[in-house]
C-alpha positions in Angstrom: 268.3 65.2 118.0 268.9 61.5 118.8 270.2 58.4 117.2 267.9 55.7 115.9 267.7 52.7 113.7 265.6 51.5 110.8 264.7 47.9 111.2 262.9 45.4 108.9 260.8 42.9 110.8 263.3 42.8 113.7 263.4 39.7 116.0 263.7 40.2 119.8 267.5 39.7 119.7 267.8 42.6 117.2 265.7 44.9 119.3 267.8 44.0 122.4 271.0 44.9 120.4 269.5 48.3 119.4 268.8 49.1 123.1 272.3 47.9 124.1 273.8 50.3 121.5 272.0 53.2 123.1 269.2 53.5 120.6 265.9 54.8 122.2 263.7 55.2 119.1 263.3 53.1 115.9 261.7 53.2 112.5 260.0 49.9 111.6 259.3 48.3 108.3 256.9 45.5 108.9 255.7 44.5 105.5 254.9 41.0 104.6 253.8 40.0 108.1 250.5 39.0 109.8 249.8 42.7 110.7 248.3 43.0 107.3 244.9 41.4 106.7 243.6 40.3 103.3 243.0 43.3 101.2 246.0 45.2 102.6 244.3 46.7 105.7 246.3 46.6 108.9 244.9 44.8 112.0 244.6 47.4 114.6 244.9 45.1 117.6 248.0 43.3 116.2 249.6 46.7 115.3 248.9 48.0 118.9 250.3 44.8 120.3 253.4 45.1 118.1 254.0 48.6 119.2 253.7 47.5 122.9 256.1 44.6 122.2 258.7 47.0 120.7 258.3 49.3 123.7 259.0 46.4 126.1 262.6 46.6 125.0 262.8 50.2 126.1 262.3 51.5 122.5 259.8 53.8 121.0 258.6 53.6 117.4 259.2 57.0 115.8 257.9 56.1 112.4 256.3 53.1 110.8 256.5 52.2 107.1 253.4 52.8 105.0 253.8 50.7 101.8 252.2 52.5 98.9 252.9 49.7 96.6 252.4 50.3 92.9 249.8 53.1 93.4 251.8 55.7 91.5 252.4 53.5 88.4 248.8 52.3 88.6 247.5 55.9 88.7 249.1 56.4 85.3 247.7 53.2 83.8 244.6 52.2 85.8 243.3 55.2 87.9 240.3 53.2 89.3 242.7 50.7 90.8 244.9 53.5 92.2 241.9 55.0 93.9 240.9 51.7 95.5 244.4 51.4 96.8 244.2 54.9 98.2 241.2 54.0 100.2 243.2 51.2 101.9 246.1 53.5 102.6 243.7 56.0 104.2 242.3 53.3 106.4 245.8 52.3 107.5 246.7 55.9 108.4 243.7 56.0 110.8 244.5 52.5 112.1 248.1 53.6 112.8 246.7 56.5 114.9 244.3 54.1 116.7 247.2 51.8 117.5 249.2 54.6 119.1 251.6 55.5 116.3 252.3 59.1 115.5 254.2 59.1 112.1 254.5 57.0 108.9 257.1 57.1 106.2 256.6 56.3 102.6 258.5 56.1 99.3 257.5 57.4 95.9 260.0 55.3 93.9 258.4 53.9 90.8 261.4 51.8 90.0 264.2 50.3 92.1 266.7 52.5 93.8 269.1 52.4 90.8 272.7 51.3 91.3 275.2 50.1 88.8 277.9 48.3 90.7 280.2 47.9 93.6 283.5 49.7 94.3 286.2 48.5 96.7 287.0 50.7 99.7 289.1 50.5 102.9 290.0 47.0 104.1 288.3 45.5 101.0 284.8 46.7 101.9 282.4 47.0 99.1 280.5 50.3 98.4 277.3 50.3 96.4 277.2 53.0 93.8 275.7 54.6 90.7 277.6 55.7 87.6 275.5 56.7 84.7 278.2 55.9 82.2 278.2 52.3 83.5 274.4 51.8 83.4 272.9 48.7 81.8 269.8 46.7 82.4 271.9 43.9 83.7 273.7 46.1 86.2 270.4 47.6 87.3 268.9 44.1 88.0 272.1 42.9 89.8 273.0 45.9 91.9 269.9 48.1 92.5 267.9 48.2 95.8 264.7 46.3 95.4 261.8 46.2 97.9 263.0 46.2 101.5 266.3 44.6 100.7 269.9 45.7 99.9 272.0 45.3 96.8 274.4 42.4 96.9 277.3 41.0 95.0 275.3 38.0 93.9 274.1 37.4 90.3 270.7 38.9 91.2 270.3 41.7 93.7 267.1 41.7 95.8 264.7 41.7 92.9 262.8 38.9 94.5 261.3 41.3 97.0 259.8 43.7 94.5 256.4 42.2 95.0 256.4 43.7 98.5 256.4 47.3 97.2 255.3 47.4 93.6 258.7 48.4 92.2 259.7 47.2 88.8 262.6 47.4 86.4 262.7 50.8 84.8 262.5 49.2 81.3 259.3 47.4 82.4 257.2 50.5 83.3 255.3 52.9 81.1 257.1 56.2 80.4 257.0 58.5 83.4 257.5 62.1 82.2 258.0 65.1 84.4 254.3 66.0 83.9 252.9 62.5 84.6 255.3 61.9 87.5 254.1 65.1 89.2 250.5 64.2 88.4 250.8 60.9 90.2 252.5 62.3 93.2 250.0 65.1 93.5 247.2 62.5 93.5 248.9 60.6 96.3 249.5 63.7 98.4 245.9 64.9 97.9 244.6 61.5 99.0 246.8 60.8 102.0 247.4 64.2 103.7 243.8 65.0 104.5 243.5 61.5 106.1 246.7 62.2 108.0 245.3 65.5 109.3 242.2 63.7 110.5 244.2 61.1 112.3 246.9 63.3 113.6 249.6 61.4 111.8 252.7 62.9 110.2 253.7 61.6 106.8 257.4 61.5 105.8 258.2 61.1 102.1 261.6 59.8 100.8 263.0 61.6 97.7 263.8 59.8 94.5 267.0 58.0 94.7 269.2 58.6 92.8 268.7 61.8 90.8 268.4 60.9 87.2 269.9 62.8 84.2 267.9 65.5 82.5 265.3 63.7 80.4 265.2 60.7 82.8 266.6 57.1 82.5 264.8 54.6 80.4 261.9 57.0 80.0 261.5 57.5 83.7 261.9 60.9 85.3 262.8 61.4 88.9 261.0 64.6 89.8 262.0 64.5 93.4 265.7 64.5 92.4 266.6 68.1 93.2 266.1 70.8 95.8 263.7 72.4 93.3 261.7 69.1 93.2 261.6 68.9 97.0 260.5 72.5 97.2 257.6 71.8 94.8 256.7 68.6 96.7 256.6 70.4 100.1 254.4 73.1 98.5 251.8 70.6 97.5 250.2 70.9 101.0 250.5 73.5 103.8 249.6 70.8 106.3 252.1 70.4 109.1 251.7 66.6 108.7 253.1 66.8 105.1 256.9 66.4 105.2 260.1 64.6 104.4 262.0 61.5 105.2 265.2 63.6 104.5 267.7 61.1 103.1 270.9 63.1 103.4 272.7 60.7 101.1 270.1 61.0 98.4 270.2 64.8 98.6 274.0 64.6 98.3 273.6 62.5 95.2 271.7 65.4 93.5 274.7 67.7 93.3 278.2 67.9 91.9 279.2 69.7 95.2 277.3 67.5 97.7 278.4 69.2 100.9 277.1 72.7 100.2 274.0 71.3 98.6 273.1 69.2 101.7 273.7 72.2 104.0 271.4 74.4 101.8 268.7 71.7 101.8 268.8 71.3 105.6 268.5 75.0 106.1 265.5 75.2 103.7 263.5 72.1 104.6 264.2 71.6 108.4 260.6 72.5 109.4 259.3 69.7 107.2 261.9 67.1 108.1 260.3 64.3 110.1 263.3 61.9 110.0 266.8 61.8 108.6 268.8 59.1 106.9 272.2 60.2 108.2 274.5 58.8 105.5 277.4 59.9 103.3 278.7 59.5 99.7 281.9 59.9 97.7 281.3 61.6 94.4 278.1 63.3 93.4 275.5 63.8 90.7 275.4 60.7 88.4 278.6 59.2 89.8 278.8 58.3 93.5 279.5 55.5 96.0 277.8 55.0 99.3 280.5 55.0 102.0 281.0 55.1 105.7 279.8 58.3 107.3 283.3 59.4 108.3 284.9 59.2 104.8 282.4 60.9 102.4 282.3 64.3 100.8 279.7 65.7 103.2 281.2 67.1 106.4 278.9 65.2 108.8 279.9 67.4 111.8 278.9 70.5 109.9 275.7 68.7 108.9 274.9 68.1 112.6 275.4 71.8 113.3 273.2 72.8 110.4 270.3 70.6 111.7 270.9 72.1 115.1 270.9 75.7 113.8 267.7 75.0 111.8 265.9 73.6 114.9 265.6 70.0 113.8 264.9 67.8 116.9 264.2 64.4 115.4 265.8 61.0 114.7 269.1 60.4 112.8 269.3 56.9 111.3 272.2 55.2 109.7 271.4 54.0 106.2 273.0 52.1 103.2 276.2 51.1 105.0 278.8 49.2 102.9 279.0 45.5 102.3 281.4 42.9 103.7 281.4 39.2 104.2 282.7 40.0 107.7 279.4 41.7 108.5 276.7 39.9 106.5 273.9 41.4 108.5 275.5 44.9 108.6 275.1 45.0 112.3 278.8 45.9 113.0 278.7 48.7 110.3 275.4 50.0 111.6 276.9 50.0 115.1 279.9 52.0 113.9 277.6 54.5 112.2 275.5 54.9 115.4 278.6 55.5 117.5 280.0 58.0 115.1 276.7 59.9 115.0 276.4 59.8 118.8 279.9 61.2 119.1 279.0 64.1 116.7 275.8 64.8 118.8 277.8 64.9 122.0 280.4 67.2 120.5 277.5 69.5 119.5 276.3 69.6 123.1 273.6 67.0 123.1 273.8 65.1 126.4 273.7 61.3 126.3 271.1 59.3 128.1 272.1 58.8 131.7 272.4 55.0 132.5 271.2 53.9 135.9 273.2 50.8 137.0 271.2 48.0 138.5 272.5 46.1 141.6 
């Protein structure tokens, strides 16, 4: 295992910082740039050049974001459009391989990552959280994660970035039942995984965040909101290229006893985990806050040992760190999470990279 970072369209200075923090591998989200040609198809030469540019900082791209846009919602309302979008996604999977990439991550959220407010933590830091009893459309719009952004303490969250990834407010989408949600996800898996097999690309899917109550929220079910849902998803294909972006925080949000639930999920799904969002929460099912990794209800040291026992050998990325006006770009808090994770890895016997000093 090794530490890594998820970066959204990082400039050179940000990649230099990652390298200086000891990061060797990164996960890149590059939506909304000139890598995408008209029609949504990636430019293979630009993508290859981008990979080489990242590598010039001593970093390797572990995974690259595959934006599936509104394909799942469209499948439920306009199947012909969804099938056209699937053709573009399949082209991009092959282009990724041709550009020298080995894995892609994607997200099956049909609505924003629902949050209802902020809670105050140590030193006045703000934790993003979800509490079903506090849910309202206004809180959803203000505090949920939209697109590639983060929730904020402004009047509107990051709703302006929804156009980048097809997410909409839950009250603005058609009903998504358990049956129709699975039907849409099965369609996507059946379209993408054979293309990934041909290209030799691994596909890592992020679970639904957060787990919704039984019966859904605003008529939308989150079928990948439990271990049972993840088990059914993994069983959709026996391909070794079909797997999970295992968001440890999201899995913790599924349970009233997050620690034991996370350990159980690691033990079951490790062979299909292609990357980990190594984050922590306080609370649990339907009432939680996203906190620093050292203060949550999941024992992160034991989580490291569980990954180790299960044979996971991939990337661990910080994710959803708290908010503070002292760290507007979250670089300090990400650095703290990286150092904390590196310390846990060393305590578990993973040797750090040996630095060679230049004269």
